[in-house]
All heavy atoms as an XYZ file, in Angstrom:
660
protein
N      10.340    -14.317    -22.164
C      10.489    -13.035    -21.527
C      10.850    -13.186    -20.065
O      10.960    -14.284    -19.535
N      11.020    -12.056    -19.425
C      11.346    -11.998    -18.004
C      10.157    -11.404    -17.266
O       9.621    -10.373    -17.653
C      12.598    -11.126    -17.766
C      13.800    -11.739    -18.496
C      12.884    -10.989    -16.281
C      15.022    -10.855    -18.492
N       9.758    -12.075    -16.197
C       8.609    -11.624    -15.430
C       9.036    -10.616    -14.370
O      10.111    -10.726    -13.779
C       7.942    -12.826    -14.768
O       6.856    -12.419    -13.995
N       8.187     -9.611    -14.139
C       8.392     -8.679    -13.035
C       7.045     -8.445    -12.388
O       6.004     -8.641    -13.008
C       9.030     -7.357    -13.501
C       8.176     -6.547    -14.440
C       7.358     -5.542    -13.946
C       8.190     -6.788    -15.797
C       6.563     -4.790    -14.798
C       7.405     -6.046    -16.658
C       6.587     -5.046    -16.155
N       7.033     -8.075    -11.142
C       5.761     -7.872    -10.455
C       5.226     -9.186     -9.897
O       5.986    -10.104     -9.598
N       3.924     -9.278     -9.774
C       3.285    -10.478     -9.230
C       3.317    -11.592    -10.268
O       2.875    -11.401    -11.391
C       1.848    -10.174     -8.830
N       3.851    -12.743     -9.876
C       3.900    -13.882    -10.791
C       2.735    -14.804    -10.474
O       2.766    -15.549     -9.500
C       5.234    -14.609    -10.666
C       6.388    -13.754    -11.140
C       7.694    -14.524    -11.213
O       7.669    -15.761    -11.346
O       8.737    -13.878    -11.142
N       1.697    -14.729    -11.302
C       0.534    -15.591    -11.130
C      -0.134    -15.762    -12.482
O      -0.018    -14.892    -13.357
C      -0.438    -15.007    -10.111
C      -1.065    -13.684    -10.520
C      -2.023    -13.200     -9.459
C      -2.858    -12.035     -9.995
N      -3.876    -11.643     -9.035
N      -0.823    -16.866    -12.682
C      -1.497    -17.073    -13.970
C      -2.710    -16.147    -14.102
O      -3.442    -15.929    -13.134
C      -1.928    -18.544    -13.924
C      -1.884    -18.938    -12.490
C      -0.932    -18.016    -11.796
N      -2.878    -15.589    -15.279
C      -4.023    -14.724    -15.572
C      -4.544    -15.057    -16.964
O      -3.860    -15.669    -17.770
C      -3.667    -13.218    -15.498
C      -3.217    -12.835    -14.099
C      -2.617    -12.858    -16.513
N      -5.751    -14.637    -17.232
C      -6.276    -14.732    -18.588
C      -7.084    -13.482    -18.877
O      -7.500    -12.775    -17.978
C      -7.108    -16.009    -18.796
C      -8.302    -16.072    -17.860
O      -8.869    -15.072    -17.474
N      -8.669    -17.276    -17.480
N      -7.254    -13.199    -20.139
C      -8.002    -12.028    -20.550
C      -7.716    -11.685    -21.991
O      -6.839    -12.279    -22.631
N      -8.438    -10.741    -22.496
C      -8.251    -10.251    -23.854
C      -7.001     -9.370    -23.896
O      -6.822     -8.499    -23.054
C      -9.479     -9.431    -24.257
C      -9.363     -8.756    -25.596
C     -10.533     -7.831    -25.875
O     -11.190     -7.364    -24.925
O     -10.775     -7.573    -27.062
N      -6.130     -9.587    -24.885
C      -4.939     -8.761    -25.037
C      -5.301     -7.536    -25.877
O      -5.844     -7.666    -26.974
C      -3.777     -9.543    -25.703
C      -2.571     -8.632    -25.906
C      -3.403    -10.753    -24.877
N      -5.025     -6.347    -25.325
C      -5.282     -5.090    -26.021
C      -3.985     -4.291    -26.059
O      -3.078     -4.529    -25.267
C      -6.405     -4.270    -25.338
C      -7.731     -5.011    -25.416
C      -6.067     -3.969    -23.890
N      -3.893     -3.345    -26.977
C      -2.651     -2.607    -27.190
C      -2.828     -1.124    -26.896
O      -3.867     -0.550    -27.172
C      -2.183     -2.768    -28.644
C      -1.865     -4.186    -28.998
C      -2.831     -5.024    -29.497
C      -0.592     -4.675    -28.800
C      -2.548     -6.338    -29.808
C      -0.284     -5.984    -29.111
C      -1.271     -6.816    -29.614
N      -1.760     -0.532    -26.357
C      -1.686      0.911    -26.185
C      -0.449      1.371    -26.936
O       0.654      0.886    -26.686
C      -1.584      1.285    -24.708
O      -1.377      2.675    -24.567
N      -0.622      2.299    -27.872
C       0.491      2.733    -28.713
C       1.115      4.047    -28.244
O       1.986      4.580    -28.914
C       0.029      2.896    -30.174
O      -1.030      3.862    -30.211
C      -0.459      1.581    -30.747
N       0.695      4.561    -27.099
C       1.220      5.825    -26.605
C       2.678      5.729    -26.166
O       3.134      4.686    -25.705
N       3.399      6.838    -26.303
C       4.795      6.902    -25.864
C       4.898      7.201    -24.370
O       5.917      6.945    -23.744
C       5.547      7.960    -26.660
C       5.697      7.606    -28.120
S       6.464      8.912    -29.097
C       8.067      9.034    -28.371
N       3.873      7.776    -23.809
C       3.821      8.080    -22.379
C       2.425      7.721    -21.890
O       1.543      7.410    -22.675
C       4.108      9.575    -22.085
C       5.519      9.946    -22.484
C       3.113     10.471    -22.795
N       2.231      7.779    -20.589
C       0.884      7.592    -20.066
C       0.548      6.183    -19.632
O      -0.616      5.814    -19.575
N       1.565      5.371    -19.300
C       1.227      4.014    -18.881
C       0.501      4.008    -17.537
O      -0.307      3.127    -17.277
C       2.445      3.086    -18.875
C       3.565      3.460    -17.942
C       3.592      2.994    -16.638
C       4.606      4.257    -18.372
C       4.615      3.330    -15.786
C       5.644      4.594    -17.529
C       5.641      4.133    -16.234
O       6.661      4.472    -15.389
N       0.740      4.995    -16.682
C      -0.004      5.049    -15.420
C      -1.478      5.331    -15.670
O      -2.346      4.772    -15.013
C       0.576      6.107    -14.474
O       0.616      7.368    -15.130
C       1.965      5.725    -14.026
N      -1.761      6.187    -16.658
C      -3.146      6.464    -17.012
C      -3.815      5.223    -17.597
O      -4.956      4.909    -17.275
C      -3.242      7.619    -18.016
C      -2.895      8.978    -17.446
C      -1.415      9.311    -17.521
O      -0.576      8.389    -17.692
O      -1.082     10.498    -17.389
N      -3.090      4.492    -18.438
C      -3.654      3.285    -19.051
C      -3.929      2.211    -18.007
O      -4.983      1.568    -18.031
C      -2.705      2.728    -20.111
O      -2.556      3.634    -21.176
N      -2.999      1.993    -17.097
C      -3.191      0.964    -16.070
C      -4.378      1.263    -15.174
O      -5.053      0.351    -14.700
C      -1.934      0.830    -15.211
C      -0.773      0.081    -15.829
C       0.468      0.232    -14.967
C      -1.126     -1.380    -16.020
N      -4.649      2.540    -14.919
C      -5.737      2.914    -14.010
C      -7.023      3.272    -14.745
O      -7.984      3.708    -14.118
C      -5.300      4.091    -13.116
O      -4.922      5.204    -13.935
C      -4.144      3.697    -12.219
N      -7.065      3.073    -16.050
C      -8.260      3.366    -16.844
C      -9.266      2.220    -16.701
O      -8.958      1.076    -17.047
C      -7.872      3.521    -18.316
C      -9.008      4.012    -19.184
O     -10.197      3.800    -18.822
O      -8.721      4.605    -20.234
N     -10.463      2.487    -16.175
C     -11.462      1.425    -15.994
C     -11.850      0.707    -17.287
O     -12.322     -0.425    -17.234
C     -12.673      2.163    -15.406
C     -12.101      3.378    -14.773
C     -10.933      3.768    -15.635
N     -11.617      1.318    -18.449
C     -11.977      0.648    -19.703
C     -11.080     -0.565    -19.982
O     -11.422     -1.408    -20.804
C     -11.912      1.630    -20.879
O     -10.580      1.983    -21.168
N      -9.947     -0.677    -19.292
C      -9.054     -1.824    -19.460
C      -9.293     -2.907    -18.407
O      -8.499     -3.838    -18.295
C      -7.587     -1.378    -19.412
C      -7.150     -0.582    -20.605
C      -6.690      0.715    -20.461
C      -7.210     -1.119    -21.877
C      -6.278      1.453    -21.555
C      -6.806     -0.391    -22.986
C      -6.351      0.898    -22.825
N     -10.389     -2.826    -17.651
C     -10.673     -3.801    -16.597
C     -10.702     -5.220    -17.172
O     -11.364     -5.499    -18.153
C     -12.003     -3.512    -15.919
C     -12.352     -4.555    -14.837
C     -13.632     -4.255    -14.105
N     -13.564     -3.016    -13.353
C     -12.952     -2.881    -12.167
N     -12.344     -3.905    -11.629
N     -12.937     -1.727    -11.557
N      -9.919     -6.101    -16.564
C      -9.910     -7.504    -16.952
C      -9.139     -7.810    -18.217
O      -9.121     -8.950    -18.672
N      -8.472     -6.826    -18.794
C      -7.738     -7.041    -20.039
C      -6.235     -7.082    -19.778
O      -5.744     -6.533    -18.795
C      -8.063     -5.933    -21.040
C      -9.522     -5.947    -21.466
C      -9.870     -4.799    -22.385
O      -9.384     -3.692    -22.222
N     -10.727     -5.072    -23.362
N      -5.517     -7.738    -20.675
C      -4.064     -7.783    -20.621
C      -3.561     -6.664    -21.521
O      -3.796     -6.684    -22.723
C      -3.543     -9.154    -21.078
C      -4.071    -10.246    -20.131
C      -2.019     -9.165    -21.130
C      -3.821    -11.654    -20.618
N      -2.925     -5.687    -20.936
C      -2.507     -4.482    -21.646
C      -1.086     -4.641    -22.170
O      -0.147     -4.839    -21.395
C      -2.608     -3.277    -20.713
C      -2.222     -1.913    -21.261
C      -3.083     -1.551    -22.472
C      -2.346     -0.857    -20.176
N      -0.923     -4.580    -23.474
C       0.398     -4.655    -24.115
C       0.788     -3.250    -24.563
O       0.061     -2.610    -25.316
C       0.351     -5.602    -25.305
N       1.923     -2.775    -24.085
C       2.418     -1.456    -24.471
C       3.371     -1.622    -25.648
O       4.287     -2.436    -25.601
C       3.130     -0.790    -23.292
C       2.299     -0.630    -22.025
C       3.122      0.021    -20.923
C       1.038      0.173    -22.288
N       3.169     -0.844    -26.701
C       3.997     -0.988    -27.898
C       5.251     -0.132    -27.854
O       6.194     -0.397    -28.584
C       3.200     -0.642    -29.169
O       2.750      0.715    -29.085
C       2.015     -1.573    -29.331
N       5.281      0.900    -27.007
C       6.493      1.706    -26.895
C       7.559      0.866    -26.192
O       7.273      0.216    -25.176
C       6.217      3.002    -26.124
C       7.344      3.993    -26.224
C       7.632      4.613    -27.432
C       8.132      4.296    -25.132
C       8.684      5.513    -27.549
C       9.177      5.199    -25.230
C       9.446      5.802    -26.443
O      10.481      6.680    -26.550
N       8.789      0.847    -26.683
C       9.777     -0.117    -26.185
C      10.278      0.092    -24.765
O      10.723     -0.849    -24.142
C      10.927      0.002    -27.184
C      10.763      1.315    -27.829
C       9.299      1.612    -27.815
N      10.242      1.305    -24.221
C      10.757      1.532    -22.865
C       9.626      1.909    -21.926
O       8.833      2.796    -22.240
C      11.801      2.640    -22.861
C      13.048      2.299    -23.625
S      14.307      3.573    -23.516
C      13.497      4.981    -24.227
N       9.571      1.266    -20.773
C       8.543      1.557    -19.781
C       9.199      1.652    -18.419
O      10.027      0.825    -18.068
C       7.468      0.456    -19.761
C       6.492      0.669    -18.625
C       6.726      0.434    -21.076
N       8.837      2.658    -17.658
C       9.305      2.789    -16.292
C      10.516      3.656    -16.102
O      10.926      3.901    -14.975
N      11.104      4.151    -17.188
C      12.339      4.906    -17.033
C      12.122      6.301    -16.449
O      13.073      6.946    -16.060
C      13.114      4.982    -18.348
C      12.331      5.628    -19.463
O      11.117      5.525    -19.497
N      13.007      6.274    -20.374
N      10.886      6.775    -16.380
C      10.664      8.080    -15.741
C       9.877      7.968    -14.444
O       9.418      8.944    -13.892
C      10.007      9.084    -16.694
C       8.637      8.710    -17.221
C       7.494      8.964    -16.486
C       8.497      8.130    -18.471
C       6.237      8.647    -16.971
C       7.249      7.824    -18.967
C       6.127      8.077    -18.211
O       4.891      7.759    -18.701
N       9.752      6.765    -13.905
C       9.096      6.583    -12.618
C       7.589      6.691    -12.702
O       6.995      6.587    -13.768
N       6.962      6.898    -11.552
C       5.507      6.998    -11.454
C       5.169      8.332    -10.803
O       5.774      8.703     -9.803
C       4.934      5.833    -10.613
C       3.440      5.955    -10.434
C       5.275      4.497    -11.257
N       4.204      9.057    -11.358
C       3.828     10.349    -10.772
C       3.238     10.201     -9.363
O       2.773      9.128     -8.989
C       2.762     10.885    -11.733
C       2.773     10.006    -12.916
C       3.441      8.741    -12.544
N       3.232     11.275     -8.653
C       2.676     11.272     -7.300
C       1.162     11.089     -7.343
O       0.463     11.813     -8.050
C       2.995     12.591     -6.600
O       2.281     12.679     -5.382
N       0.636     10.144     -6.568
C      -0.817      9.957     -6.531
C      -1.541     11.047     -5.743
O      -2.759     11.148     -5.787
C      -0.994      8.593     -5.865
C       0.239      8.413     -5.058
C       1.333      9.150     -5.772
N      -0.789     11.892     -5.042
C      -1.424     12.953     -4.247
C      -1.563     14.267     -5.013
O      -2.206     15.190     -4.531
C      -0.648     13.190     -2.945
O       0.692     13.568     -3.273
C      -0.638     11.940     -2.078
N      -0.955     14.358     -6.213
C      -1.061     15.579     -7.016
C      -2.458     15.650     -7.626
O      -2.901     14.743     -8.335
C      -0.010     15.584     -8.113
N      -3.176     16.733     -7.342
C      -4.559     16.886     -7.794
C      -4.688     18.044     -8.773
O      -3.945     19.017     -8.707
C      -5.480     17.124     -6.599
C      -5.444     16.072     -5.489
C      -6.353     16.478     -4.342
C      -5.809     14.703     -6.020
N      -5.675     17.950     -9.662
C      -5.958     19.060    -10.577
C      -6.922     20.044     -9.913
O      -7.270     19.892     -8.736
C      -6.490     18.543    -11.924
C      -7.849     17.863    -11.823
O      -8.541     17.981    -10.774
O      -8.245     17.215    -12.801
N      -7.360     21.033    -10.653
C      -8.211     22.076    -10.065
C      -9.588     21.565     -9.646
O     -10.302     22.229     -8.905
C      -8.359     23.250    -11.031
C      -9.107     22.925    -12.311
C      -9.188     24.159    -13.193
C      -9.941     23.869    -14.470
N     -10.065     25.047    -15.308
N      -9.953     20.351    -10.096
C     -11.241     19.761     -9.732
C     -11.107     18.751     -8.595
O     -12.071     18.098     -8.218
C     -11.879     19.080    -10.948
C     -12.097     20.023    -12.095
C     -11.306     19.955    -13.221
C     -13.085     21.010    -12.039
C     -11.488     20.832    -14.282
C     -13.268     21.892    -13.073
C     -12.469     21.803    -14.188
O     -12.645     22.679    -15.228
N      -9.882     18.589     -8.068
C      -9.658     17.659     -6.980
C      -9.441     16.221     -7.435
O      -9.462     15.304     -6.622
N      -9.221     16.020     -8.736
C      -8.982     14.684     -9.276
C      -7.483     14.445     -9.407
O      -6.713     15.385     -9.611
C      -9.651     14.538    -10.649
C     -11.159     14.775    -10.685
C     -11.652     14.806    -12.118
C     -11.874     13.720     -9.882
N      -7.066     13.197     -9.313
C      -5.656     12.880     -9.474
C      -5.198     13.279    -10.870
O      -5.852     12.981    -11.859
C      -5.412     11.392     -9.254
C      -5.640     10.955     -7.826
C      -5.488      9.463     -7.669
O      -5.994      8.701     -8.473
N      -4.800      9.046     -6.623
N      -4.048     13.938    -10.977
C      -3.564     14.466    -12.258
C      -3.141     13.386    -13.240
O      -3.422     13.490    -14.425
C      -2.388     15.407    -12.032
C      -2.790     16.745    -11.496
C      -1.596     17.679    -11.355
O      -0.451     17.243    -11.291
N      -1.864     18.958    -11.288
N      -2.440     12.373    -12.794
C      -1.830     11.425    -13.725
C      -2.466     10.040    -13.692
O      -1.903      9.093    -14.198
C      -0.344     11.308    -13.431
N      -3.638      9.938    -13.095
C      -4.309      8.650    -12.984
C      -5.764      8.802    -13.414
O      -6.383      9.837    -13.191
C      -4.259      8.137    -11.546
C      -2.861      7.942    -11.030
C      -2.189      8.974    -10.402
C      -2.220      6.735    -11.179
C      -0.897      8.803     -9.932
C      -0.931      6.547    -10.715
C      -0.263      7.588    -10.086
N      -6.310      7.756    -14.012
C      -7.713      7.771    -14.433
C      -8.642      7.352    -13.303
O      -9.821      7.679    -13.316
C      -7.918      6.860    -15.644
C      -7.176      7.324    -16.884
C      -7.640      8.692    -17.354
O      -8.861      8.911    -17.447
O      -6.786      9.546    -17.618
N      -8.126      6.593    -12.333
C      -8.886      6.183    -11.161
C      -7.892      5.833    -10.059
O      -6.678      5.907    -10.266
C      -9.777      4.973    -11.488
O      -8.986      3.820    -11.695
N      -8.387      5.419     -8.912
C      -7.482      5.121     -7.791
C      -7.016      3.667     -7.770
O      -6.285      3.278     -6.864
C      -8.177      5.464     -6.474
O      -9.374      4.722     -6.350
N      -7.431      2.856     -8.747
C      -7.053      1.440     -8.792
C      -6.454      1.067    -10.137
O      -6.781      1.683    -11.157
C      -8.272      0.543     -8.554
C      -8.869      0.723     -7.192
O      -8.158      0.805     -6.199
N     -10.181      0.793     -7.128
N      -5.640      0.021    -10.145
C      -5.175     -0.567    -11.405
C      -6.259     -1.509    -11.888
O      -6.732     -2.363    -11.134
C      -3.838     -1.306    -11.201
C      -2.745     -0.296    -10.873
C      -3.482     -2.132    -12.425
C      -1.411     -0.912    -10.547
N      -6.684     -1.357    -13.139
C      -7.777     -2.171    -13.671
C      -7.312     -3.248    -14.638
O      -8.008     -4.243    -14.827
C      -8.823     -1.276    -14.347
C      -9.523     -0.388    -13.383
N     -10.551     -0.817    -12.581
C      -9.318      0.909    -13.059
C     -10.969      0.175    -11.818
N     -10.228      1.245    -12.081
N      -6.157     -3.066    -15.270
C      -5.653     -4.077    -16.197
C      -5.289     -5.336    -15.413
O      -4.788     -5.261    -14.294
C      -4.435     -3.557    -16.950
N      -5.539     -6.499    -16.011
C      -5.206     -7.764    -15.372
C      -3.706     -8.022    -15.402
O      -3.143     -8.572    -14.469
C      -5.951     -8.917    -16.079
O      -7.346     -8.693    -15.929
C      -5.595    -10.260    -15.494
N      -3.061     -7.628    -16.494
C      -1.620     -7.832    -16.640
C      -1.066     -6.759    -17.564
O      -1.811     -6.116    -18.306
C      -1.328     -9.221    -17.196
N       0.241     -6.583    -17.520
C       0.928     -5.600    -18.349
C       2.074     -6.289    -19.080
O       2.905     -6.949    -18.461
C       1.472     -4.467    -17.475
C       2.224     -3.347    -18.191
C       1.267     -2.562    -19.084
C       2.905     -2.435    -17.187
N       2.106     -6.134    -20.407
C       3.185     -6.680    -21.229
C       4.003     -5.520    -21.779
O       3.458     -4.586    -22.354
C       2.616     -7.488    -22.403
C       1.696     -8.651    -22.053
C       1.144     -9.267    -23.328
C       2.424     -9.674    -21.219
N       5.325     -5.584    -21.573
C       6.218     -4.536    -22.073
C       7.400     -5.181    -22.780
O       7.761     -6.328    -22.506
C       6.725     -3.611    -20.940
C       5.581     -2.901    -20.270
C       7.538     -4.364    -19.927
N       8.022     -4.430    -23.669
C       9.179     -4.938    -24.398
C      10.457     -4.784    -23.585
O      11.277     -5.686    -23.502
C       9.330     -4.225    -25.730
C      10.543     -4.665    -26.521
C      10.669     -3.923    -27.832
O       9.697     -3.443    -28.377
N      11.871     -3.824    -28.348
N      10.669     -3.615    -22.976
C      11.921     -3.332    -22.288
C      11.624     -2.582    -21.007
O      11.516     -1.358    -21.009
C      12.849     -2.515    -23.202
C      14.231     -2.310    -22.622
O      14.602     -3.051    -21.688
O      14.941     -1.414    -23.098
N      11.496     -3.283    -19.896
C      11.209     -2.688    -18.600
C      12.481     -2.082    -18.016
O      13.528     -2.726    -18.010
C      10.638     -3.747    -17.655
C      10.391     -3.257    -16.257
C       9.283     -2.475    -15.968
C      11.265     -3.559    -15.226
C       9.055     -2.014    -14.687
C      11.039     -3.107    -13.946
C       9.933     -2.335    -13.684
O       9.713     -1.877    -12.418
N      12.405     -0.860    -17.532
C      13.557     -0.186    -16.941
C      13.545     -0.395    -15.429
O      12.604     -0.007    -14.751
C      13.510      1.307    -17.257
O      14.553      1.964    -16.610
N      14.602     -1.012    -14.907
C      14.707     -1.224    -13.467
C      15.228      0.018    -12.747
O      15.126      0.137    -11.541
C      15.628     -2.412    -13.173
C      14.996     -3.728    -13.547
C      15.238     -4.310    -14.785
C      14.138     -4.380    -12.675
C      14.656     -5.520    -15.141
C      13.541     -5.581    -13.021
C      13.811     -6.137    -14.252
O      13.217     -7.326    -14.600
N      15.805      0.958    -13.493
C      16.343      2.189    -12.913
C      15.585      3.368    -13.485
O      15.686      3.663    -14.673
C      17.840      2.338    -13.249
O      18.520      1.148    -12.848
C      18.438      3.531    -12.541
N      14.804      4.039    -12.668
C      14.046      5.189    -13.130
C      14.790      6.482    -12.810
O      15.649      6.510    -11.944
C      12.645      5.218    -12.529
C      12.620      5.364    -11.038
C      12.609      6.617    -10.458
C      12.628      4.245    -10.209
C      12.596      6.748     -9.074
C      12.611      4.370     -8.830
C      12.592      5.629     -8.279
O      12.581      5.758     -6.923
N      14.457      7.545    -13.543
C      15.106      8.819    -13.323
C      14.218      9.949    -13.814
O      13.591      9.849    -14.854
C      16.433      8.868    -14.088
O      16.984     10.164    -13.999
N      14.154     11.003    -13.034
C      13.464     12.232    -13.454
C      14.485     13.314    -13.774
O      14.138     14.462    -13.932
C      12.512     12.725    -12.357
C      11.271     11.927    -12.258
N      10.239     12.049    -13.134
C      10.900     10.975    -11.368
C       9.268     11.225    -12.794
N       9.656     10.557    -11.742
N      15.744     12.945    -13.854
C      16.891     13.828    -14.062
C      16.930     14.839    -12.972
O      16.873     15.926    -12.926
C      16.890     14.467    -15.454
C      17.257     13.486    -16.497
C      18.491     12.968    -16.723
C      16.409     12.879    -17.457
N      18.458     12.084    -17.748
C      17.181     12.022    -18.234
C      15.056     12.976    -17.742
C      16.651     11.264    -19.251
C      14.538     12.236    -18.752
C      15.343     11.384    -19.510
């Protein structure tokens, strides 16, 4: 495969996310702490990343589960280098 992001050795349990959307939520979900997250949907990144400043009616970030990335690594099939919101 082709590496993107930080290139460093990691270890951890490999877990899968089968969702078609929501990779930002998965990466910031504390339940994935220390795990290597494999996304099964073939395209990732083609719609960019939501704004971290957008809040819901309770003052929580809308598209994130927490303010940090908890997964140790992310495995994707087809990373998009060009994002678009049309």
